[in-house]
C-alpha positions as CSV (number, residue, x, y, z in Angstrom):
1,M,-24.5,-34.4,-67.4
2,K,-25.6,-32.3,-64.5
3,Q,-22.0,-31.3,-63.9
4,I,-21.7,-30.2,-67.5
5,S,-24.9,-28.2,-67.2
6,I,-23.6,-26.4,-64.1
7,T,-20.2,-25.7,-65.8
8,I,-22.0,-24.2,-68.9
9,S,-24.2,-22.0,-66.6
10,F,-21.2,-20.8,-64.7
11,V,-19.4,-19.8,-68.0
12,L,-22.5,-18.0,-69.3
13,A,-22.8,-16.1,-66.0
14,V,-19.1,-15.0,-66.2
15,C,-19.6,-14.0,-69.8
16,L,-22.7,-12.0,-69.0
17,S,-20.9,-10.2,-66.1
18,L,-18.0,-9.3,-68.3
19,S,-20.2,-8.1,-71.2
20,V,-21.4,-5.3,-68.9
21,T,-18.2,-3.4,-69.5
22,E,-17.6,-4.4,-73.1
23,G,-17.9,-1.4,-75.4
24,A,-18.8,0.9,-72.5
25,N,-19.3,4.6,-73.4
26,I,-17.0,6.8,-71.4
27,L,-16.8,10.6,-71.2
28,A,-13.3,11.9,-70.4
29,L,-13.2,15.5,-69.4
30,L,-9.5,16.8,-69.4
31,P,-9.4,20.5,-68.7
32,S,-5.8,20.7,-67.7
33,P,-3.6,23.2,-69.6
34,S,-0.5,21.1,-69.0
35,S,0.4,18.5,-71.5
36,S,2.4,16.6,-68.8
37,H,-1.0,15.9,-67.2
38,L,-2.4,14.7,-70.5
39,I,0.4,12.2,-70.9
40,I,-0.8,10.4,-67.7
41,E,-4.5,10.8,-68.5
42,M,-4.3,9.7,-72.1
43,A,-2.3,6.6,-71.1
44,V,-5.3,5.5,-69.2
45,I,-7.8,6.5,-71.9
46,K,-5.9,4.9,-74.8
47,E,-5.7,1.6,-72.9
48,L,-9.5,1.8,-72.4
49,A,-9.9,2.4,-76.1
50,V,-7.6,-0.5,-77.0
51,R,-9.9,-2.7,-75.0
52,N,-12.9,-1.7,-77.1
53,H,-14.4,1.0,-75.0
54,N,-15.8,4.1,-76.7
55,V,-14.2,7.2,-75.2
56,T,-15.2,10.8,-75.9
57,V,-12.3,13.0,-74.9
58,V,-13.1,16.6,-74.2
59,S,-10.0,18.8,-73.7
60,V,-8.7,22.3,-73.9
61,L,-5.5,21.2,-75.4
62,P,-4.9,19.3,-78.7
63,L,-4.1,15.6,-78.5
64,K,-1.0,14.1,-80.0
65,P,-1.4,11.7,-82.9
66,E,0.2,8.8,-80.9
67,W,-2.5,9.2,-78.2
68,M,-5.3,8.6,-80.7
69,H,-7.2,5.4,-81.4
70,P,-10.3,4.6,-83.6
71,S,-12.4,4.2,-80.4
72,I,-11.5,7.7,-79.3
73,T,-13.6,10.7,-80.3
74,H,-11.9,14.0,-79.5
75,I,-13.6,17.4,-78.9
76,Q,-11.2,20.3,-78.4
77,L,-12.9,23.2,-76.6
78,D,-12.5,26.8,-77.4
79,H,-13.2,27.9,-73.8
80,G,-11.5,27.1,-70.5
81,Y,-7.8,27.6,-71.3
82,I,-5.8,28.4,-68.2
83,D,-2.7,30.6,-68.4
84,M,0.2,28.5,-67.0
85,N,2.4,31.6,-66.7
86,A,0.1,32.9,-63.9
87,A,0.3,29.5,-62.2
88,I,4.1,29.5,-62.4
89,N,4.4,33.0,-61.1
90,S,2.1,32.4,-58.2
91,T,3.6,29.1,-57.0
92,S,7.2,30.0,-57.5
93,K,7.0,32.3,-54.5
94,T,7.9,31.4,-50.9
95,G,6.4,31.6,-47.5
96,I,3.0,33.3,-47.0
97,A,3.2,34.8,-50.5
98,R,3.1,31.2,-51.9
99,V,0.0,30.5,-49.9
100,F,-2.0,33.5,-51.2
101,G,-0.5,33.0,-54.7
102,A,-1.8,29.4,-54.7
103,V,-5.3,30.6,-53.5
104,S,-5.4,33.2,-56.3
105,M,-4.3,30.6,-58.8
106,F,-7.0,28.1,-57.7
107,K,-9.7,30.7,-57.9
108,N,-8.6,31.6,-61.5
109,F,-8.6,27.9,-62.3
110,I,-12.2,27.5,-61.1
111,L,-13.4,30.6,-63.0
112,S,-11.7,29.4,-66.2
113,L,-13.1,25.9,-65.8
114,A,-16.6,27.4,-65.5
115,D,-16.1,28.8,-69.0
116,I,-16.1,25.2,-70.3
117,L,-19.8,24.9,-69.5
118,E,-20.4,27.9,-71.8
119,D,-18.5,26.4,-74.7
120,P,-20.9,25.6,-77.6
121,K,-19.3,22.2,-78.1
122,M,-19.9,21.3,-74.5
123,L,-23.5,22.6,-74.7
124,E,-24.0,20.4,-77.8
125,L,-22.6,17.4,-76.0
126,Q,-24.9,17.9,-73.0
127,N,-28.0,18.6,-75.0
128,N,-27.7,15.7,-77.4
129,R,-30.2,13.1,-76.0
130,N,-28.4,10.3,-77.8
131,N,-25.3,10.7,-75.6
132,K,-25.3,8.1,-72.9
133,Y,-22.3,7.4,-70.7
134,D,-21.4,4.6,-68.3
135,L,-18.6,6.5,-66.7
136,M,-17.1,10.0,-66.5
137,L,-13.3,10.3,-66.2
138,F,-12.3,13.7,-64.8
139,G,-8.7,15.0,-65.1
140,Y,-8.9,16.7,-61.8
141,I,-7.6,20.2,-61.4
142,F,-10.3,21.4,-58.9
143,G,-13.6,22.7,-60.1
144,D,-15.8,20.2,-58.3
145,F,-18.9,21.7,-60.0
146,M,-18.0,19.5,-63.0
147,Y,-19.6,16.6,-61.1
148,G,-22.8,18.1,-62.3
149,L,-22.0,16.6,-65.8
150,A,-22.0,13.1,-64.2
151,E,-25.3,13.9,-62.6
152,H,-26.6,15.1,-66.0
153,F,-25.6,11.8,-67.6
154,N,-26.4,9.7,-64.6
155,C,-23.0,8.0,-64.4
156,P,-20.3,7.4,-61.8
157,V,-17.0,9.4,-61.8
158,A,-13.4,8.4,-61.7
159,L,-10.7,11.0,-61.1
160,L,-7.3,11.1,-62.8
161,W,-4.7,12.8,-60.7
162,P,-1.1,13.1,-61.8
163,N,0.6,13.4,-58.4
164,I,0.5,12.4,-54.7
165,P,-3.1,12.6,-53.2
166,I,-3.8,16.0,-51.7
167,T,-6.6,17.3,-49.4
168,D,-9.3,17.6,-52.1
169,I,-8.6,14.1,-53.4
170,L,-8.5,12.4,-50.0
171,E,-11.7,14.1,-48.9
172,I,-13.7,13.4,-52.0
173,I,-13.0,9.7,-51.9
174,G,-13.2,9.5,-48.1
175,N,-9.5,8.5,-47.4
176,P,-7.9,9.2,-44.0
177,F,-5.5,12.2,-44.0
178,D,-2.7,10.9,-41.8
179,I,-1.1,14.3,-41.5
180,T,1.3,12.9,-38.8
181,Y,3.6,11.3,-41.4
182,T,2.4,12.0,-44.9
183,V,2.1,15.1,-47.2
184,S,-1.4,15.9,-48.2
185,S,-1.1,19.6,-49.0
186,M,0.5,21.7,-51.7
187,I,1.5,24.1,-49.0
188,N,3.8,21.8,-47.1
189,L,5.7,20.1,-50.0
190,S,8.3,18.3,-47.9
191,A,9.9,15.0,-48.8
192,D,11.2,14.5,-45.3
193,T,8.2,13.4,-43.3
194,N,10.0,12.7,-40.0
195,G,10.4,14.8,-36.9
196,F,8.5,17.4,-34.9
197,L,9.0,20.3,-37.4
198,F,7.3,18.4,-40.2
199,R,4.3,17.5,-38.1
200,L,4.0,21.1,-36.9
201,K,4.2,22.4,-40.5
202,N,1.7,19.8,-41.6
203,I,-0.9,20.7,-39.0
204,F,-0.6,24.3,-40.1
205,A,-0.8,23.3,-43.8
206,F,-3.8,21.1,-43.1
207,I,-5.7,23.9,-41.4
208,V,-4.8,26.5,-44.1
209,D,-5.7,24.0,-46.9
210,K,-9.0,23.1,-45.3
211,T,-9.8,26.8,-44.9
212,F,-9.0,27.6,-48.5
213,K,-10.8,24.5,-49.7
214,L,-14.0,25.8,-48.0
215,M,-13.5,29.0,-49.9
216,R,-13.0,27.1,-53.2
217,D,-16.1,25.1,-52.4
218,M,-18.1,28.2,-52.0
219,T,-17.1,29.4,-55.5
220,S,-17.6,25.9,-57.0
221,K,-21.1,25.6,-55.3
222,E,-22.2,28.9,-56.8
223,V,-21.1,27.8,-60.3
224,Y,-22.8,24.4,-59.8
225,E,-26.1,25.9,-58.8
226,K,-25.9,28.3,-61.8
227,Y,-25.4,25.5,-64.4
228,F,-27.1,22.6,-62.6
229,P,-30.2,24.2,-60.8
230,S,-31.9,22.5,-57.9
231,D,-35.2,22.0,-59.8
232,K,-33.4,19.6,-62.2
233,Y,-30.4,18.3,-60.3
234,V,-29.4,17.1,-56.8
235,S,-27.4,19.3,-54.5
236,Y,-23.7,20.2,-55.0
237,E,-22.8,18.0,-51.9
238,K,-24.8,15.1,-53.3
239,A,-23.3,15.3,-56.7
240,K,-19.8,15.0,-55.3
241,E,-20.8,11.5,-54.0
242,R,-20.7,10.3,-57.6
243,V,-16.9,10.0,-57.3
244,S,-16.3,6.3,-57.0
245,L,-12.6,6.0,-57.9
246,V,-9.3,7.9,-57.9
247,L,-6.4,6.9,-60.1
248,F,-3.3,8.8,-59.0
249,S,0.2,8.8,-60.3
250,H,2.1,7.4,-57.4
251,H,3.5,4.2,-55.9
252,F,4.0,3.3,-52.3
253,S,7.7,2.7,-52.9
254,E,8.2,6.4,-53.6
255,K,7.4,7.9,-50.2
256,P,6.2,6.8,-46.8
257,V,3.3,4.4,-47.1
258,R,-0.2,5.5,-46.2
259,P,-3.4,3.5,-45.8
260,L,-5.6,3.6,-48.8
261,V,-9.3,3.0,-49.2
262,P,-10.4,0.6,-52.0
263,G,-11.3,3.6,-54.2
264,M,-7.6,4.9,-54.3
265,I,-5.7,3.1,-57.1
266,E,-2.0,3.7,-57.6
267,I,-1.0,4.1,-61.3
268,G,2.5,5.6,-61.0
269,G,4.4,4.9,-64.3
270,I,1.3,4.0,-66.3
271,H,2.6,5.9,-69.3
272,L,5.8,4.0,-69.4
273,D,6.8,0.6,-71.0
274,E,9.5,-1.8,-69.9
275,E,10.8,-1.9,-73.5
276,T,11.3,1.6,-75.0
277,K,10.6,2.4,-78.6
278,P,13.5,3.0,-81.1
279,L,14.7,6.6,-81.3
280,P,14.3,8.7,-84.5
281,K,17.2,7.9,-86.9
282,D,19.1,11.2,-86.5
283,I,18.8,11.1,-82.7
284,E,19.9,7.4,-82.6
285,E,23.0,8.2,-84.7
286,F,23.9,11.0,-82.3
287,V,23.4,8.9,-79.2
288,S,25.1,5.8,-80.5
289,A,28.3,7.8,-81.2
290,A,28.4,9.0,-77.6
291,E,31.5,7.3,-76.3
292,H,31.0,8.7,-72.7
293,G,27.3,8.5,-72.7
294,V,24.5,11.1,-73.1
295,I,23.1,13.8,-70.9
296,F,19.4,14.7,-71.5
297,F,18.6,18.3,-70.7
298,S,14.9,19.3,-70.5
299,L,12.9,21.8,-68.4
300,G,9.6,20.2,-69.5
301,T,6.7,21.8,-71.4
302,N,5.5,24.5,-69.0
303,V,8.8,26.1,-67.9
304,K,10.0,28.5,-70.6
305,A,13.2,30.6,-70.9
306,K,11.3,33.7,-69.7
307,H,10.6,32.0,-66.3
308,L,14.4,31.6,-65.6
309,Q,16.9,33.9,-64.1
310,P,18.9,35.9,-66.7
311,Q,21.7,33.9,-68.3
312,T,20.6,30.7,-66.7
313,L,20.6,28.7,-69.9
314,E,23.9,30.3,-71.0
315,K,25.5,29.1,-67.8
316,V,24.1,25.6,-68.3
317,F,25.4,25.6,-71.9
318,N,28.9,26.8,-70.9
319,V,29.1,23.8,-68.5
320,L,27.6,21.1,-70.7
321,S,29.4,22.1,-73.8
322,K,32.8,21.4,-72.1
323,L,31.9,17.9,-70.9
324,P,33.0,14.7,-72.8
325,Q,29.4,13.5,-72.8
326,R,27.0,14.3,-75.7
327,V,23.9,16.3,-74.8
328,L,20.3,16.1,-76.1
329,W,18.8,19.5,-75.3
330,K,15.1,20.2,-75.4
331,C,14.6,23.9,-76.3
332,D,11.7,26.2,-76.9
333,D,13.0,27.4,-80.2
334,E,15.7,25.7,-82.3
335,S,16.6,29.0,-83.9
336,N,17.2,30.7,-80.6
337,V,19.6,28.6,-78.5
338,P,22.1,29.7,-75.9
339,G,25.1,28.5,-78.0
340,N,26.4,26.0,-80.4
341,S,28.7,23.0,-79.7
342,T,29.5,19.8,-81.5
343,N,28.4,17.7,-78.5
344,I,25.0,19.3,-78.2
345,L,21.9,18.5,-80.3
346,Y,19.0,20.8,-79.9
347,R,15.4,19.8,-80.6
348,K,12.1,21.4,-79.8
349,W,10.6,18.0,-79.2
350,L,12.3,14.9,-77.9
351,P,10.9,11.4,-77.0
352,Q,11.7,11.8,-73.3
353,A,10.8,8.4,-72.0
354,D,12.6,6.6,-74.8
355,I,15.7,8.7,-74.3
356,L,15.7,8.0,-70.5
357,G,15.3,4.3,-71.2
358,H,18.2,4.2,-73.6
359,P,21.3,2.4,-72.2
360,K,23.6,5.3,-73.3
361,T,21.8,7.9,-71.1
362,V,23.9,8.7,-68.0
363,L,22.2,11.8,-66.6
364,F,18.9,13.6,-66.7
365,F,19.3,17.4,-66.1
366,C,15.7,18.5,-65.4
367,H,13.3,20.9,-63.7
368,G,12.0,18.3,-61.2
369,G,8.5,17.8,-62.7
370,K,6.6,14.7,-61.4
371,G,6.4,13.1,-64.8
372,G,10.1,13.4,-65.6
373,I,11.2,12.3,-62.2
374,T,8.9,9.3,-62.5
375,E,10.4,8.4,-65.8
376,A,14.0,8.8,-64.6
377,K,13.3,6.6,-61.6
378,F,11.5,4.0,-63.7
379,Y,14.5,3.7,-66.0
380,G,17.2,4.1,-63.3
381,V,18.8,7.4,-64.5
382,P,20.4,9.7,-61.9
383,M,19.3,13.3,-61.9
384,V,20.4,17.0,-61.5
385,G,17.4,19.2,-60.9
386,L,16.8,22.9,-61.3
387,P,13.3,23.2,-59.7
388,I,11.3,26.3,-60.6
389,F,7.7,26.2,-59.2
390,G,4.9,24.0,-57.9
391,D,5.8,20.6,-56.6
392,Q,9.2,20.6,-58.3
393,P,11.2,21.6,-55.1
394,M,9.5,18.8,-53.2
395,N,10.2,16.3,-56.0
396,M,13.9,17.2,-56.1
397,E,14.1,17.2,-52.3
398,E,13.0,13.6,-52.4
399,V,15.6,12.8,-55.2
400,V,18.4,14.3,-53.0
401,M,17.2,12.6,-49.8
402,K,17.0,9.2,-51.5
403,G,20.4,9.6,-53.1
404,Y,19.1,9.6,-56.7
405,G,20.8,12.9,-57.6
406,L,21.3,16.5,-56.6
407,S,19.4,19.8,-56.8
408,I,20.5,23.3,-57.7
409,E,18.9,26.4,-56.3
410,H,17.4,28.6,-59.0
411,D,18.2,32.1,-57.7
412,E,20.6,35.0,-58.3
413,S,23.5,33.1,-56.8
414,L,23.4,30.4,-59.5
415,S,26.9,30.2,-61.1
416,E,28.7,28.0,-63.7
417,E,30.9,26.7,-60.9
418,V,27.9,25.4,-58.9
419,I,26.4,23.8,-62.0
420,R,29.7,22.2,-63.1
421,K,30.4,20.9,-59.6
422,T,26.9,19.4,-59.2
423,V,26.8,17.8,-62.7
424,K,30.3,16.3,-62.3
425,E,29.5,14.9,-58.8
426,V,26.4,13.0,-60.1
427,L,28.3,11.8,-63.2
428,E,31.4,10.6,-61.4
429,N,29.9,9.3,-58.1
430,T,28.4,5.9,-59.0
431,S,26.3,5.8,-55.8
432,Y,23.6,8.0,-57.5
433,R,23.2,5.6,-60.4
434,N,23.3,2.5,-58.1
435,N,20.6,4.0,-55.8
436,V,18.2,4.9,-58.5
437,R,18.7,1.6,-60.3
438,Q,17.9,-0.2,-57.1
439,F,14.8,1.9,-56.7
440,S,13.8,1.1,-60.3
441,N,13.6,-2.6,-59.4
442,L,11.3,-1.8,-56.5
443,Y,9.1,0.5,-58.6
444,R,8.6,-2.0,-61.4
445,D,8.0,-5.0,-59.2
446,R,4.1,-5.2,-59.1
447,P,1.6,-8.1,-59.0
448,L,-0.2,-6.7,-62.1
449,K,0.8,-4.6,-65.0
450,I,-0.1,-0.9,-64.2
451,K,-2.5,-0.6,-67.2
452,D,-4.2,-3.9,-66.4
453,N,-4.8,-2.8,-62.8
454,A,-6.2,0.6,-63.9
455,V,-8.5,-0.8,-66.5
456,Y,-9.7,-3.5,-64.2
457,W,-10.9,-1.1,-61.5
458,L,-12.5,1.3,-64.0
459,E,-14.4,-1.6,-65.5
460,Y,-15.3,-2.8,-62.0
461,V,-16.9,0.6,-61.3
462,I,-18.8,0.5,-64.6
463,R,-19.9,-3.1,-63.9
464,Y,-21.3,-2.4,-60.5
465,K,-22.8,1.1,-61.3
466,G,-20.4,3.1,-59.2
467,A,-19.6,0.2,-56.8
468,P,-21.3,1.7,-53.8
469,H,-20.2,-1.3,-51.7
470,M,-16.6,-0.2,-51.9
471,Q,-17.1,3.4,-50.9
472,S,-15.6,4.7,-47.7
473,P,-18.1,5.9,-45.0
474,L,-15.9,9.1,-44.6
475,K,-17.2,10.3,-48.0
476,T,-20.6,11.3,-46.5
477,M,-19.5,12.2,-43.0
478,S,-19.3,15.7,-41.8
479,F,-16.0,17.1,-40.3
480,V,-17.5,16.7,-36.8
481,E,-18.5,13.0,-37.4
482,A,-15.2,12.1,-39.3
483,N,-13.1,13.4,-36.4
484,N,-15.4,12.1,-33.6
485,L,-15.8,15.6,-32.2
486,D,-19.4,14.9,-31.2
487,A,-18.4,11.6,-29.5
488,Y,-15.5,13.3,-27.7
489,A,-17.9,16.1,-26.6
490,C,-20.3,13.4,-25.3
491,I,-17.5,11.7,-23.4
492,L,-16.3,15.0,-21.9
493,L,-19.9,15.8,-20.9
494,V,-20.3,12.5,-19.2
495,F,-17.0,13.0,-17.3
496,Y,-18.1,16.5,-16.4
497,I,-21.5,15.2,-15.1
498,I,-19.7,12.5,-13.1
499,A,-17.3,15.0,-11.7
500,L,-20.2,17.2,-10.7
501,L,-21.9,14.2,-9.0
502,V,-18.7,13.2,-7.2
503,K,-18.3,16.7,-6.1
504,L,-21.9,16.9,-4.9
505,I,-21.6,13.5,-3.1
506,L,-18.3,14.5,-1.5
507,K,-19.9,17.8,-0.4
508,L,-22.8,16.0,1.1
509,I,-20.5,13.5,2.9
510,I,-18.4,16.4,4.2
511,N,-21.4,18.3,5.4
512,L,-22.8,15.2,7.1
513,V,-19.5,14.5,8.8
514,C,-19.2,18.1,9.9
515,R,-22.8,18.1,11.4
516,K,-22.1,14.9,13.3
517,C,-18.9,16.3,14.6
518,M,-20.6,19.5,15.6
519,G,-23.4,17.6,17.3
520,K,-21.0,15.5,19.2
521,S,-19.0,18.5,20.4
522,K,-22.2,20.1,21.7
523,R,-23.1,17.0,23.7
524,D,-19.6,16.9,25.2
């Protein structure tokens, strides 16, 4: 009887602990102007909604119908939209111009994000006393002053980041930087992390990144103090400590491994399913009739025809239209295409993941965006890349280095011959497909389903009110403390004092010996 009583008590305790996260109220702030970011973010959010959590999504972009769920409330803001054309222009440069272009872009991001706090819908959300949240999800694109919202609602923060962890991400969660062998800066986007040159570049990138982060922090702090004054809220530095978790779109199999603190959770591939959905009827008929397979051509959602060199799309068309494969071509405007051919089907929208997961797909001709690369690797499809800006060159550098495909330089020298030679090499050389399929097996082999893992840790943070016990001490340490500069200075000071004492003792000994010698010589 006693044993039964203990068992019942245990079950009740477990149920009570689990009930803490049942039906939690979550605020998801998604200010990114890129729908590719939303794909990752909404995969997390929809899974939370499926598990009976109530999620209020605040975004600057509209949400696709397939992302919605009865437990999701959507608020689309009128303020805070960021011009992606400016971002593309600034980060498509090279050298020092790229650095200053990135700084200008980040500053514009912060100022545009600040407009969100002026939006009437956001003000209504903040001022409604009935709004209580257990967690704030932040689709991070800088603008750390947004942590003031978590301070306002008195809840922990989890960041959603669609790429490898960078300086801002690592610092906010208190993760070591490891600049000796890993990339942590958008300035040094290199897939090859071996050798002296990489380490030299990475040190420079780290210094520059930290400097510009301080500049961004100054702007963010001013915005924070304007909207979250010190008479009502904690300091900007204290508000940043509310970040308890970072979910980032990456997996250790993709690049050199790095140590991760408990608050860093890998969710690379979270928006993908092992079994793809059926294609729309017209696309399925087109694909099924492809005797030699299908090439999928897409430059994503942010890259437009105007961002390309003149005649780039015409050159690509002239090559693909002469191949025996059929081509699914994602275009900006179906009424304005580079040419017509019986083997090419143009569509303004195509279900990218489902196409890449189709057994008939033999090649992905892409721009090298993180999302598309992840999907191609997940489904084992070789790639030809035409990187344009941002992290795309680095992503394609990794593809080439690992033997998953080839990359084409997007410049004035781009020719049909280069495109034809590159495409035919990847299509005809089976090593590319074999390599990416082998990686696909590694990428999918995980102890837990990606969505289950993400939701577990988010619920864990809610359950334990920010989980302070799992936070890294580096979060609250100064630069001096985190790098032991004060300890090294103390050690150097001790050695300096010891050296002075040794010098003084030796001097005294020498003087004593000299006096004895002089006294002896006088007696002689």
